[in-house]
N, C-alpha and C positions, 0 to 999 in steps of 0.2 A: 617837235620843231615847228615853228610858226610857218604854216603853209599859206601861200597866196591863194585865196579862194574867190570864185566869182560864179555868176550864173549866166547862161546863155538862153535867151528866149527866141525860138525859131517860129516865125509867123510868115508862111510862104505858100503861095498857091502852087499846087502840083497837079499835073494832069489827072483829072478824076477825083482829086482830093483837095482838102484845105489842111495843110500841114501846121501843126501846133505842138511843139515839143519844148520842154525845159531841160537843160543840162546843168549839172553842177561840176565845176572844175575844182578838183582836189588832187594834190600831189602831181600836177601836170597832166592828169587824165580827165576826160569828160565822162560823167556818169549820168545817164538819163534818169530824171526824177519825176517826170510827168509827161504824158502823151495825150494830147487832146486833138489829134488828127481825126478828121471826119471825112466821110465820103461826100462828094459833091454830086448833085443831080446831073444826069447826062441828058443829051438831046432827046432820048427816047422818053424821058419823063415829062415832056412838055404837054403831051396830050392835046386837048382842045383849047389850051390857053392861047391868048393872043401873045405876040412877041413881047409887047411892052409889059404886059402883066407878068409874064414869065420872067423877064429881066428883073422886075421889082422883087419878085419872089426870091430869085437868086441873091440879089443884093441884101435882102433881109437875112437870109441864111448865113451869108458871109459875115454880116455885122454881128449876128448872134455868136458865130464861131469866134470871131476876134474878141468879143466881150468875154467869152468864157476863158480864152487864153490869157487875157489881161487880168481877169479876176484871179486865176491860178497863180500868175506871176506876182501879183500884189500880195497874195497870201504867203507865198514862199519868202518874199522879201521881208515881210513883217517878222517871220520866224527866224530866218537865217542871217539877216542884216549883212549881206554881202553885195558888192557891186555887180552891175548887170550890163551885158552887151546884148542888143537886140539885132538879130539877123532877119531881114525882111526884104521884099521887093520894094521898089520906090513907090509903086501904086498902093501898096498896103500900109506903108509907114504913116501917112497922114492920118488915116482913120484909126490905126492902132494906137498912135501916140495920144490921141484925144481920149482914149479909154483908160490910160494909166493913171494911177493915183499920184498925188503929190509926193507921197513918201517914196514910191518907186522911182519917180523922176529924179529925186535927190540922189538915188543910188545908181543912176544911169551913167555909164562911162561913154556910151556912144552907139551909133547905128552903123551897120555895114550890110553888104549883100553877099550872097553866095549862090552857087548853082542850086536849083530846086531840090536835087537829090543828093546834095553834098553829104559826105560821110562825116562821122565825128572828128576824124583826123583833119579833114579838109576844113571843117568849121573851126577847129582849134587854130589852124593856120590863119584863117580869115580874121580872127579876133585878137591874135597875138599882139599886134601893134598897140591896141587899146590897153591890154593887160600890162604890157611892158611899161608904157607911159605911166599908168596908174601906180605900178609897183615902185618905179623910180621916184615919183612924187611922194608916195607914202613913206618911202625910206628917207627922203630929204626932210620931211616933217618930223619924223622920229629922231633923226640925228640933230636937228635944230633944237628939239625939246631937250635932248640929252645935253647938248652944249650949254644951253641956258641953265639947266639945273646944276650941272657940274661947275659952271662959272661962278655961281653964287653960293656954292656949298650946299645945295639943296638935295633933293631926293635923287641922287645919281652916284654911281661908283665909277671910278676911272682906274684902269690898270688892273693887274692880276691880284695884288694884295687886297685891295678894297673889294674887288668883285668876288673873290673866293670867300672872303669873310661874310659878305652880304648874302651870298648864295647859301652858306651854311646856316645863317640866321633866318632863312625863309623870308628875306626882305626883297628879293628880286622880283619885280613885276615883269620886266622884259630884259633878257640877256642879249647883248649886242656883241657880235664878234666879226672881225675881218676875215675874209676867206684866207685860209692857210695859217691862221694864228694858232699857236699852241705854246705851252710852257710846262716845265716840270712843277709838281706841287706835292704837298704832303697831306696825308689823310689819316685820320684816327681810325684804327681798325675796329674800335668798339662802337663809336657813335657816328662815324662817317664824316665828321667835321673836316673842313679843308683849310689849308694854310699855305703860305708861300715859304715858310721856314720850317725847320725840323724840330722845333721845340715841342715839349709835351703838350698834349691836348689841354686847353684851358678849362674844359668842362669836367673831365674825369681823370686827368693826369696820365693817361695812357701814352706810351711812346708812339709818335707818329711814324707812318711808313711812307717812303718816297715813291712817287709815281711820275711817269713821264707823259701822262695824258691829262694835263690840267683842263683842257677844253672839254673833253668828254665828262670829266668829273663835275665841272661847273654846269654843264647842260643837264646832267642827271639830277643834281641837287635842285636846280631851278624847276625842272618839270615835276619832280617829286613833291615840291611845295606849291604847285599850282601856278607857276609862272610860265612864260612863253619865251621862245628863243628865235632870234632873227639873224641870219647871215647878211652882213652889209657888203654889197657888191658894187655899188655905183658911187660910193664916196670913200675918201681916205682919211676921214676925221679921227679914226681910232688909231692910226699909225703911231702918233706920238706917245700913246699910253699902252703900247704893247699889243694893240689890235683887239682889245677887249674892254667892255664897260657895261653898265646896266642902268636902267631906270628902276627906281626903288619904290616900294610901297610906303615906306616911312624911313 
């Protein structure tokens, strides 16, 4: 099933350290994928340096740390191609923002703050508003694309009959279904083909078997042929067609 994925970049000064972590959000959970946290020099490290010289030295170390975190984030964005939320202090943001690549900036959902020692669950709470807004926007774009394709008889399926047939033919790129939608369906026990009626399988003539889990069957066929699945939660556009539809490969 299509999971909403994102990355969190944590760039935050902590007592005695410079925190730099990357988390990946998958299935509603944060998984740490990189940790570039570094020890920061303490007062005892100053030695015979002048205060001004020592301050410049610290600023240089912090800049190098931020550059390393930004480079790691850029590399992950190029590979994963998922949206990003950056958690940082206000004083860190200006410098860190200047170090991000144009590609990463295009994937950036926003900036927020959190306690320096915030746990993964606390970080998840801090970025939830950005993720929810992005999810709703992405869903709206997908629904608009489906409406356009369906309206002109293009690469879209509407309703159970068309969607079951398209899923069986490996034509579904993205299966869309309304929360709670389901319907009885018929399945060929020999080849697995789905249909909304109980006629013999059009491919091998085998008698079809009745099932009451049409949504599960559609999801299985879609995933088995390399498609993805999305539960529509913020829009009701699928209601008139039984709560199911699809964007098609052809």
